[in-house]
VEXGU-873309 format. One line per 5 residues: their letters; for each residue x, y, z of N, C-alpha, C. Coordinates in steps of 0.05 Angstrom, whole numbers, plus 5000, padded with zeros to 4 digits. Example, Ala and Ser with C-alpha at 12.3 -4.5 7.8 and 13.67 -1.06 7.14 Angstrom:
% VEXGU-873309
AS	5264,4886,5156,5246,4910,5156,5264,4934,5156; 5257,4955,5142,5273,4979,5143,5258,5001,5157
% end
This chain:
% VEXGU-873309
MNRHC	0502,5962,1561,0531,5957,1565,0548,5980,1553; 0539,5990,1531,0554,6012,1518,0553,6037,1535; 0531,6040,1551,0529,6064,1567,0549,6063,1590; 0556,6039,1600,0576,6037,1622,0604,6039,1611; 0610,6030,1587,0637,6031,1576,0645,6059,1568
HPLFV	0627,6075,1560,0634,6102,1550,0647,6119,1571; 0637,6121,1595,0651,6137,1616,0679,6127,1622; 0682,6100,1623,0708,6089,1628,0728,6096,1607; 0719,6095,1582,0737,6102,1559,0746,6131,1561; 0727,6149,1568,0734,6177,1570,0754,6182,1593
AAAFL	0750,6168,1615,0768,6172,1638,0796,6162,1632; 0798,6138,1617,0824,6128,1610,0838,6147,1590; 0824,6158,1571,0836,6177,1553,0846,6202,1566; 0830,6211,1586,0838,6235,1601,0863,6230,1617; 0865,6207,1630,0890,6200,1645,0914,6198,1627
LAVLV	0910,6186,1604,0932,6183,1585,0942,6210,1575; 0923,6229,1571,0932,6256,1562,0947,6270,1584; 0938,6267,1609,0952,6280,1631,0980,6269,1634; 0984,6242,1631,1011,6231,1633,1029,6240,1610; 1018,6243,1586,1034,6252,1563,1043,6281,1568
CASTT	1024,6297,1577,1031,6326,1582,1052,6329,1604; 1050,6312,1624,1070,6314,1646,1097,6305,1637; 1098,6284,1621,1124,6274,1611,1138,6293,1592; 1123,6309,1577,1134,6328,1558,1142,6354,1571; 1126,6362,1591,1132,6388,1603,1154,6387,1624
RPLLA	1158,6363,1636,1179,6361,1657,1207,6367,1646; 1216,6355,1623,1243,6363,1613,1245,6392,1604; 1222,6403,1594,1223,6431,1586,1226,6449,1610; 1212,6442,1632,1215,6458,1656,1244,6456,1667; 1255,6431,1667,1282,6428,1677,1302,6443,1660
QTAKT	1298,6442,1633,1316,6456,1615,1315,6486,1619; 1290,6497,1622,1288,6526,1626,1300,6534,1653; 1296,6516,1673,1307,6523,1699,1338,6522,1698; 1349,6504,1682,1378,6501,1679,1390,6525,1664; 1376,6534,1643,1387,6556,1627,1383,6583,1639
TDPNQ	1362,6585,1656,1356,6611,1667,1372,6617,1693; 1388,6597,1702,1404,6602,1727,1428,6619,1720; 1429,6644,1729,1452,6661,1722,1477,6655,1737; 1475,6641,1760,1498,6636,1776,1514,6612,1767; 1503,6596,1749,1517,6571,1740,1536,6579,1717
PQRMT	1562,6574,1720,1581,6581,1699,1579,6561,1676; 1586,6571,1652,1585,6554,1628,1610,6537,1627; 1607,6515,1613,1629,6496,1609,1648,6508,1589; 1674,6503,1592,1694,6513,1574,1691,6501,1546; 1690,6518,1526,1687,6509,1498,1714,6500,1487
GQTRL	1713,6487,1464,1737,6478,1451,1754,6501,1441; 1742,6523,1432,1757,6546,1423,1772,6560,1446; 1758,6562,1469,1771,6574,1492,1794,6556,1502; 1791,6530,1500,1812,6512,1509,1837,6516,1492; 1834,6519,1466,1857,6524,1449,1870,6551,1455
LVMRS	1854,6572,1461,1865,6598,1467,1881,6597,1493; 1871,6583,1513,1885,6581,1539,1912,6566,1535; 1911,6544,1520,1935,6529,1516,1956,6545,1501; 1948,6560,1481,1967,6576,1466,1978,6599,1483; 1961,6609,1501,1970,6632,1518,1991,6623,1538
LQSER	1990,6598,1548,2009,6590,1568,2033,6574,1557; 2030,6564,1533,2051,6547,1522,2078,6562,1518; 2100,6550,1527,2127,6561,1523,2132,6587,1538; 2116,6593,1558,2120,6618,1573,2140,6613,1595; 2157,6634,1600,2178,6632,1621,2167,6644,1647
VFARI	2170,6629,1669,2160,6637,1694,2181,6633,1715; 2175,6642,1740,2193,6639,1763,2179,6623,1784; 2193,6605,1797,2182,6588,1818,2180,6604,1844; 2158,6602,1858,2154,6615,1883,2161,6597,1907; 2157,6571,1904,2162,6552,1925,2181,6530,1914
MLPQG	2189,6513,1932,2204,6489,1924,2186,6470,1910; 2193,6463,1885,2177,6444,1869,2191,6418,1867; 2179,6396,1876,2192,6370,1876,2189,6356,1850; 2208,6338,1844,2205,6320,1821,2187,6297,1829; 2180,6281,1809,2162,6259,1814,2136,6261,1799
DKGIK	2120,6239,1801,2095,6238,1786,2073,6254,1798; 2073,6259,1824,2050,6272,1837,2050,6302,1832; 2073,6315,1836,2074,6344,1832,2058,6360,1852; 2046,6382,1844,2031,6400,1861,2003,6402,1850; 1983,6402,1868,1955,6405,1861,1944,6430,1874
LKNGV	1927,6445,1859,1913,6469,1869,1883,6465,1864; 1867,6468,1886,1838,6467,1883,1826,6488,1901; 1812,6507,1889,1799,6529,1904,1820,6545,1920; 1844,6548,1909,1865,6563,1922,1880,6548,1943; 1873,6523,1949,1886,6507,1969,1906,6489,1956
MSPSE	1931,6489,1966,1952,6473,1954,1956,6446,1968; 1960,6425,1953,1966,6399,1965,1988,6386,1948; 2005,6369,1960,2005,6360,1988,2015,6381,2007; 2017,6374,2032,2026,6393,2052,2056,6398,2050; 2065,6418,2064,2094,6426,2063,2112,6403,2072
AKIAQ	2102,6387,2092,2119,6365,2102,2122,6344,2080; 2100,6338,2066,2102,6318,2045,2118,6328,2021; 2117,6354,2016,2133,6365,1994,2163,6363,2001; 2170,6369,2026,2197,6366,2035,2206,6337,2034; 2188,6318,2040,2196,6290,2038,2200,6282,2009
AIAEY	2183,6292,1990,2186,6285,1962,2212,6297,1951; 2220,6321,1961,2245,6334,1952,2268,6318,1962; 2267,6308,1986,2289,6292,1997,2291,6265,1982; 2269,6255,1972,2269,6229,1959,2276,6231,1929; 2264,6250,1915,2268,6252,1886,2285,6275,1878
GPAAR	2289,6295,1895,2304,6319,1888,2286,6341,1879; 2296,6366,1879,2280,6389,1872,2279,6393,1841; 2256,6400,1831,2253,6408,1803,2260,6437,1799; 2254,6454,1819,2260,6483,1818,2259,6493,1847; 2277,6512,1852,2278,6526,1878,2265,6553,1875
PGDRC	2258,6566,1898,2245,6593,1896,2264,6612,1881; 2253,6625,1861,2268,6644,1845,2279,6633,1819; 2279,6606,1816,2290,6594,1792,2271,6600,1768; 2284,6604,1745,2268,6608,1720,2260,6580,1709; 2235,6578,1702,2224,6553,1690,2210,6559,1664
VITDV	2205,6538,1649,2191,6541,1623,2167,6522,1623; 2144,6532,1615,2121,6515,1611,2124,6500,1585; 2128,6474,1587,2133,6458,1563,2108,6444,1552; 2087,6442,1568,2062,6429,1558,2039,6437,1575; 2015,6440,1563,1990,6446,1577,1969,6427,1567
QIKDN	1957,6412,1585,1936,6392,1579,1911,6400,1594; 1889,6402,1580,1863,6408,1592,1844,6384,1589; 1836,6372,1611,1818,6349,1610,1791,6356,1622; 1777,6336,1633,1749,6340,1642,1748,6362,1663; 1761,6358,1685,1760,6378,1706,1789,6384,1716
LINVE	1809,6380,1699,1837,6384,1706,1851,6400,1685; 1869,6417,1694,1887,6432,1676,1915,6425,1686; 1930,6409,1670,1957,6401,1677,1977,6419,1663; 1995,6431,1679,2016,6449,1669,2043,6436,1675; 2058,6429,1654,2084,6416,1658,2106,6438,1657
LNGGS	2124,6436,1675,2147,6454,1677,2173,6438,1671; 2190,6450,1654,2216,6438,1648,2214,6409,1639; 2195,6403,1622,2193,6376,1611,2174,6358,1626; 2163,6366,1649,2144,6350,1663,2158,6328,1680; 2141,6312,1693,2151,6291,1711,2156,6265,1697
KKHQK	2150,6263,1671,2154,6238,1656,2169,6245,1630; 2189,6229,1624,2204,6233,1600,2190,6218,1577; 2183,6233,1556,2169,6222,1533,2190,6213,1513; 2186,6189,1502,2204,6178,1482,2191,6182,1454; 2209,6183,1434,2200,6183,1407,2191,6155,1398
WYQHI	2177,6154,1376,2166,6128,1367,2189,6109,1360; 2211,6119,1348,2232,6102,1339,2250,6092,1363; 2246,6105,1386,2261,6096,1410,2249,6071,1422; 2226,6062,1413,2213,6038,1423,2220,6013,1406; 2235,6017,1384,2240,5995,1366,2261,5977,1379
EVISN	2256,5951,1377,2275,5931,1387,2280,5910,1366; 2303,5897,1367,2311,5876,1348,2308,5849,1362; 2291,5832,1351,2286,5806,1363,2303,5785,1349; 2318,5770,1365,2336,5749,1356,2333,5725,1374; 2351,5705,1369,2350,5681,1386,2358,5687,1415
VGATP	2375,5707,1418,2383,5715,1445,2360,5728,1460; 2344,5743,1446,2322,5758,1458,2319,5785,1445; 2302,5802,1456,2297,5828,1445,2317,5848,1456; 2331,5861,1438,2351,5882,1445,2344,5908,1432; 2348,5930,1445,2342,5956,1432,2362,5962,1410
IPGGP	2354,5979,1392,2371,5986,1370,2395,6002,1380; 2419,5999,1367,2442,6014,1376,2437,6044,1373; 2449,6059,1391,2447,6088,1390,2422,6098,1404; 2407,6081,1418,2384,6090,1432,2391,6105,1457; 2371,6116,1471,2376,6131,1495,2384,6113,1518
SPQSL	2402,6123,1534,2411,6108,1558,2390,6112,1580; 2390,6094,1599,2370,6096,1621,2373,6123,1636; 2397,6134,1638,2400,6159,1652,2387,6182,1637; 2388,6181,1610,2376,6202,1595,2346,6202,1595; 2334,6180,1604,2305,6179,1605,2294,6190,1631
DAHGT	2311,6199,1650,2301,6210,1675,2291,6238,1670; 2267,6243,1681,2254,6269,1678,2261,6286,1702; 2267,6312,1698,2275,6330,1719,2256,6353,1723; 2232,6351,1711,2212,6372,1714,2191,6364,1734; 2169,6379,1733,2147,6374,1751,2121,6382,1738
TITLE	2098,6376,1751,2072,6381,1740,2055,6396,1761; 2041,6417,1752,2023,6432,1770,1994,6427,1759; 1976,6418,1776,1949,6410,1767,1929,6429,1780; 1912,6441,1764,1889,6457,1773,1865,6438,1772; 1852,6434,1795,1829,6416,1797,1804,6432,1803
FDKYI	1782,6425,1788,1756,6438,1791,1736,6417,1801; 1712,6426,1810,1693,6408,1822,1681,6389,1802; 1667,6399,1782,1653,6381,1763,1665,6384,1735; 1669,6408,1726,1680,6413,1699,1695,6439,1700; 1709,6445,1678,1725,6470,1676,1707,6491,1665
PELTG	1702,6513,1679,1686,6535,1668,1701,6551,1647; 1687,6570,1636,1699,6588,1617,1720,6606,1631; 1745,6603,1622,1767,6618,1634,1784,6631,1612; 1799,6651,1619,1818,6664,1601,1846,6656,1611; 1866,6662,1595,1893,6656,1602,1902,6672,1627
DQVRE	1893,6697,1630,1900,6712,1654,1888,6701,1679; 1863,6691,1677,1850,6678,1700,1865,6653,1709; 1875,6637,1690,1891,6614,1697,1917,6622,1710; 1929,6644,1701,1954,6653,1713,1949,6661,1742; 1926,6674,1748,1919,6682,1776,1916,6657,1793
MLAPV	1905,6635,1782,1901,6611,1798,1928,6598,1804; 1947,6600,1785,1974,6588,1789,1993,6606,1804; 1984,6631,1812,2001,6650,1825,2013,6640,1851; 2000,6623,1868,2013,6614,1893,2038,6597,1888; 2041,6586,1864,2063,6567,1858,2084,6580,1840
IDFKA	2075,6593,1819,2094,6605,1799,2086,6634,1794; 2106,6649,1786,2103,6678,1781,2105,6683,1751; 2085,6696,1739,2084,6701,1711,2093,6730,1704; 2105,6744,1723,2111,6772,1719,2139,6776,1708; 2151,6756,1697,2177,6759,1683,2172,6774,1657
LTPAE	2190,6793,1652,2187,6810,1628,2192,6794,1603; 2175,6797,1583,2180,6786,1557,2203,6801,1544; 2215,6790,1522,2235,6805,1508,2225,6832,1497; 2200,6833,1489,2189,6858,1478,2186,6878,1501; 2177,6870,1524,2174,6888,1547,2200,6898,1557
AYEKT	2220,6880,1559,2246,6888,1568,2260,6907,1548; 2256,6903,1522,2267,6921,1502,2253,6948,1503; 2227,6948,1508,2211,6973,1508,2220,6991,1531; 2228,6979,1554,2237,6995,1576,2262,7011,1571; 2278,7003,1551,2302,7017,1545,2298,7040,1526
LSPKL	2274,7045,1516,2269,7065,1496,2258,7091,1509; 2259,7112,1493,2248,7138,1502,2218,7137,1502; 2205,7156,1516,2175,7156,1516,2163,7159,1489; 2175,7174,1471,2164,7177,1444,2165,7151,1429; 2187,7136,1431,2188,7110,1417,2170,7090,1430
KEAIK	2167,7091,1456,2148,7072,1469,2120,7077,1459; 2112,7102,1457,2085,7108,1448,2081,7100,1419; 2101,7104,1402,2099,7096,1374,2097,7066,1371; 2113,7051,1386,2112,7022,1384,2085,7011,1395; 2075,7024,1417,2049,7016,1428,2027,7020,1408
DHKVL	2028,7042,1392,2007,7048,1372,2013,7036,1345; 2034,7020,1343,2042,7006,1318,2047,7026,1296; 2062,7047,1302,2070,7067,1283,2100,7066,1277; 2107,7077,1254,2135,7078,1245,2143,7107,1244; 2166,7113,1255,2178,7140,1255,2203,7140,1239
VGMDK	2208,7162,1224,2233,7164,1209,2256,7167,1229; 2275,7150,1226,2298,7149,1245,2299,7123,1261; 2277,7108,1261,2278,7082,1274,2297,7063,1261; 2305,7043,1276,2321,7021,1263,2303,6997,1257; 2314,6977,1245,2298,6954,1237,2286,6939,1261
EMVMF	2301,6938,1282,2290,6923,1306,2266,6937,1317; 2266,6964,1318,2243,6979,1327,2219,6975,1309; 2223,6976,1283,2201,6972,1264,2190,6943,1267; 2207,6924,1273,2197,6897,1278,2179,6896,1302; 2187,6909,1324,2170,6909,1348,2145,6924,1343
SKGRP	2145,6944,1326,2121,6960,1322,2102,6948,1302; 2112,6939,1279,2094,6929,1258,2096,6899,1253; 2116,6886,1265,2119,6857,1259,2136,6853,1235; 2138,6827,1227,2154,6820,1203,2140,6830,1178; 2155,6842,1160,2142,6852,1136,2133,6830,1117
PRKIR	2109,6832,1106,2101,6811,1086,2117,6811,1061; 2127,6836,1053,2142,6838,1028,2166,6856,1033; 2188,6850,1018,2212,6866,1019,2221,6871,0990; 2232,6895,0986,2242,6903,0959,2269,6916,0963; 2288,6908,0947,2315,6920,0947,2320,6932,0919
DKDSQ	2328,6958,0919,2332,6972,0894,2351,6995,0899; 2354,7012,0878,2371,7036,0880,2354,7060,0874; 2359,7082,0888,2344,7107,0884,2356,7122,0860; 2345,7146,0856,2354,7162,0833,2383,7171,0835; 2395,7171,0860,2423,7178,0863,2441,7154,0863
GQDYE	2430,7130,0858,2447,7106,0856,2453,7093,0882; 2440,7102,0904,2445,7089,0930,2426,7066,0935; 2437,7045,0946,2421,7021,0952,2402,7026,0975; 2378,7015,0974,2359,7017,0996,2343,6992,0997; 2330,6988,1020,2312,6965,1025,2286,6976,1034
EWIYG	2264,6966,1023,2238,6976,1029,2220,6953,1039; 2207,6958,1062,2188,6939,1073,2160,6949,1068; 2143,6932,1059,2115,6939,1051,2096,6925,1070; 2079,6941,1083,2058,6931,1101,2031,6938,1090; 2013,6918,1088,1986,6923,1079,1982,6917,1050
NPPEQ	1957,6913,1042,1949,6908,1015,1925,6925,1008; 1924,6937,0984,1901,6953,0976,1876,6935,0974; 1853,6946,0979,1846,6974,0984,1851,6983,1012; 1864,6967,1029,1871,6976,1056,1894,6996,1055; 1901,7007,1078,1923,7025,1079,1950,7010,1075
VEFVR	1967,7022,1059,1993,7009,1053,2015,7028,1061; 2035,7017,1075,2058,7033,1084,2084,7022,1072; 2100,7040,1060,2125,7034,1048,2147,7046,1066; 2162,7028,1080,2183,7037,1099,2210,7032,1085; 2224,7054,1079,2250,7052,1065,2273,7055,1084
FNGNE	2292,7037,1082,2316,7037,1099,2340,7044,1083; 2357,7062,1094,2384,7067,1084,2403,7055,1105; 2413,7032,1100,2428,7018,1120,2409,7005,1140; 2411,7013,1165,2394,7003,1186,2374,7023,1197; 2371,7045,1183,2355,7067,1193,2333,7074,1173
VARLE	2309,7081,1183,2287,7089,1166,2293,7117,1156; 2294,7119,1129,2300,7144,1116,2276,7157,1103; 2255,7140,1097,2232,7151,1083,2208,7133,1090; 2185,7146,1094,2160,7132,1100,2139,7142,1082; 2127,7125,1066,2106,7132,1047,2080,7116,1055
IMTVD	2058,7131,1059,2033,7119,1068,2012,7124,1047; 1999,7104,1037,1976,7106,1018,1951,7100,1034; 1935,7120,1040,1911,7117,1057,1889,7104,1041; 1867,7097,1055,1844,7084,1042,1830,7103,1023; 1829,7129,1029,1815,7148,1012,1833,7158,0989
GQKII	1857,7146,0985,1873,7154,0962,1894,7175,0968; 1897,7184,0993,1917,7205,0999,1944,7192,1001; 1964,7207,0993,1992,7198,0994,2008,7216,1013; 2018,7204,1034,2033,7218,1055,2062,7208,1054; 2080,7228,1051,2109,7221,1050,2123,7236,1072
RTEKE	2139,7222,1088,2154,7235,1110,2183,7227,1106; 2200,7247,1105,2229,7242,1102,2245,7256,1124; 2233,7275,1139,2248,7289,1160,2251,7270,1184; 2274,7271,1196,2280,7254,1219,2262,7261,1242; 2248,7241,1253,2229,7246,1275,2240,7236,1302
VDLPS	2261,7220,1302,2273,7210,1326,2303,7207,1321; 2319,7214,1341,2348,7211,1339,2357,7188,1357; 2372,7170,1345,2382,7147,1360,2412,7150,1364; 2423,7143,1387,2452,7145,1390,2466,7124,1373; 2488,7132,1360,2502,7114,1343,2519,7095,1360
KETEL	2529,7074,1347,2546,7055,1362,2571,7068,1372; 2583,7087,1357,2607,7100,1366,2601,7116,1392; 2577,7129,1393,2570,7145,1416,2567,7127,1441; 2554,7103,1436,2550,7085,1459,2577,7074,1469; 2596,7068,1450,2622,7059,1459,2637,7080,1474
AQQKA	2635,7105,1464,2649,7127,1478,2637,7131,1506; 2611,7129,1509,2599,7132,1535,2608,7109,1554; 2610,7085,1543,2620,7063,1560,2648,7067,1568; 2666,7077,1550,2693,7082,1558,2696,7105,1578; 2679,7125,1575,2681,7148,1592,2668,7144,1619
APKPQ	2655,7121,1623,2642,7115,1648,2663,7113,1670; 2659,7124,1694,2679,7123,1715,2683,7095,1725; 2707,7089,1733,2713,7063,1743,2702,7060,1771; 2689,7038,1777,2678,7035,1804,2699,7035,1826; 2692,7045,1849,2711,7048,1870,2720,7021,1881
NAPSL	2702,7003,1883,2709,6977,1894,2715,6957,1872; 2730,6965,1852,2737,6947,1830,2757,6926,1841; 2755,6901,1832,2774,6881,1841,2803,6887,1833; 2822,6880,1850,2850,6886,1845,2867,6864,1859; 2891,6859,1848,2910,6840,1860,2929,6853,1879
RRPGE	2928,6880,1882,2945,6894,1901,2935,6891,1929; 2954,6893,1948,2947,6891,1976,2934,6918,1985; 2919,6918,2007,2908,6943,2016,2929,6964,2022; 2926,6987,2011,2945,7009,2015,2969,7009,1996; 2971,6989,1979,2994,6988,1960,2988,7004,1936
EPEFP	3007,7021,1928,3004,7038,1905,3015,7024,1880; 3004,7030,1856,3014,7018,1832,3042,7028,1826; 3060,7011,1816,3087,7019,1810,3088,7038,1786; 3072,7032,1766,3071,7050,1742,3042,7057,1738; 3033,7079,1748,3004,7087,1745,2997,7091,1716
TTSSD	2973,7083,1709,2964,7085,1681,2951,7112,1677; 2951,7121,1653,2938,7146,1645,2918,7139,1623; 2900,7158,1617,2880,7154,1596,2891,7157,1568; 2915,7168,1565,2925,7173,1538,2941,7149,1528; 2963,7142,1542,2980,7121,1532,2980,7097,1550
HRAPR	2961,7096,1570,2957,7074,1588,2982,7068,1606; 3003,7084,1604,3026,7080,1621,3042,7105,1622; 3047,7114,1647,3063,7139,1650,3092,7134,1645; 3107,7152,1632,3135,7148,1627,3151,7149,1653; 3171,7132,1655,3188,7131,1678,3208,7155,1677
PQDQN	3218,7164,1700,3237,7187,1699,3262,7181,1683; 3272,7157,1684,3297,7151,1670,3292,7148,1640; 3267,7145,1632,3261,7143,1603,3257,7170,1590; 3252,7191,1606,3247,7217,1594,3272,7229,1582; 3296,7227,1596,3321,7238,1586,3341,7216,1584
PPPDG	3342,7201,1562,3361,7179,1559,3390,7190,1557; 3410,7174,1566,3438,7183,1564,3446,7187,1535; 3464,7207,1530,3472,7212,1503,3488,7190,1490; 3501,7172,1507,3517,7152,1494,3501,7127,1486; 3474,7128,1492,3457,7106,1483,3458,7082,1501
TNPNT	3472,7083,1524,3473,7060,1542,3446,7056,1556; 3442,7033,1565,3417,7026,1579,3417,7040,1606; 3398,7057,1613,3398,7072,1638,3394,7054,1662; 3383,7030,1658,3378,7012,1681,3403,6996,1688; 3418,6987,1668,3441,6970,1674,3468,6983,1668
GAPPM	3468,7005,1651,3493,7018,1644,3508,7003,1623; 3497,6983,1610,3511,6968,1590,3509,6983,1563; 3529,6979,1546,3528,6992,1520,3506,6981,1503; 3498,6995,1482,3476,6986,1465,3485,6961,1451; 3465,6944,1446,3469,6919,1433,3473,6924,1403
TPTGG	3493,6908,1391,3498,6910,1362,3483,6889,1348; 3468,6895,1327,3454,6874,1313,3473,6853,1302; 3465,6828,1301,3481,6807,1291,3486,6810,1261; 3511,6809,1252,3517,6811,1224,3519,6839,1214; 3515,6860,1230,3515,6887,1221,3540,6902,1229
PPMTP	3545,6926,1220,3569,6941,1228,3567,6950,1257; 3590,6954,1270,3589,6963,1298,3576,6990,1300; 3560,6993,1321,3546,7019,1326,3565,7037,1341; 3566,7062,1333,3583,7083,1345,3566,7101,1361; 3572,7106,1386,3556,7125,1402,3556,7152,1389
PGTIP	3533,7166,1391,3532,7193,1378,3551,7212,1393; 3563,7230,1376,3581,7250,1387,3610,7242,1388; 3618,7218,1379,3645,7208,1380,3655,7205,1351; 3682,7206,1348,3694,7203,1322,3701,7174,1318; 3692,7162,1296,3699,7134,1293,3729,7130,1287
HVAPA	3739,7107,1297,3768,7101,1293,3772,7092,1264; 3793,7105,1251,3799,7099,1224,3826,7084,1224; 3827,7062,1211,3852,7047,1210,3871,7061,1191; 3898,7062,1198,3917,7076,1181,3921,7061,1155; 3927,7077,1135,3931,7065,1108,3956,7049,1107
A	3957,7027,1094,3981,7010,1092,4000,7022,1072
% end
């Protein structure tokens, strides 16, 4: 009997080992096949989610299409927009427009969920209340809201929502990639204040601000755009007794820069390098037009030909203005009569009240005879 049981025991053990190996190798093979697929995008991480939200938050954009109010808003999936233009026009007729083409909008909130990225414009489609606005006073009459709460009209939302929808999950994306996906609906090419200010500068200043450098002759606003807000400021007097303000950037053993201002202009730049060298620059490296020069240029600018006027076509001004006294002298004012009469009316000059009578020049005053 033992001879017949031994082969059966060996066969059962062999089958059990095969089943165990199959159950352990199958997940490993599936995992390796899943990780080795180069075409499968990775899921968005929490760190990337925060970076995308910070990149889009509070950014100013321009609307490309009519955006309706309401809870549904606009959806974008694989570059296809929904609902259709007819339904968008119907929603605009029912709820009103949130923005028209070319209107400036503000991204007020960005929410990233499982396979959706919700971008709210101008406050979104729902008005959010504060916690204290939900408080009610319960009495015998019933529940009444606290006095001073928001009115029903103030709870109406006038914004909209744009939703980016993905198939299964949100892959790894950057802020610029999300902007490209939203390009059919909104335009992100509005200039930031820094970009708009940079376009007004000379090429030398643009290059210095781009490289985060300070030049002697810059003003405080330029230094702000180039280096940012200073961590430390010092106000003191120099050896000649003049007041100055010094901005300090960096901490040792890193490079430290001391930017000294006389008024609103950089007068001295001292740099302490990492290897211990001391660089001092005091010669002016850039010339900025003063406020007086800018005002003079504005005054000297020619008057536009089509300037608005209250005169009829072809009518000449009665008293043309000049650049010196703003009014040309009239012919009768250039040579006044010697008797002091008014050249317009011929009346004698007025005598001040309570004063002696005025005698025209060149005449002998009447003297009363002595008694």
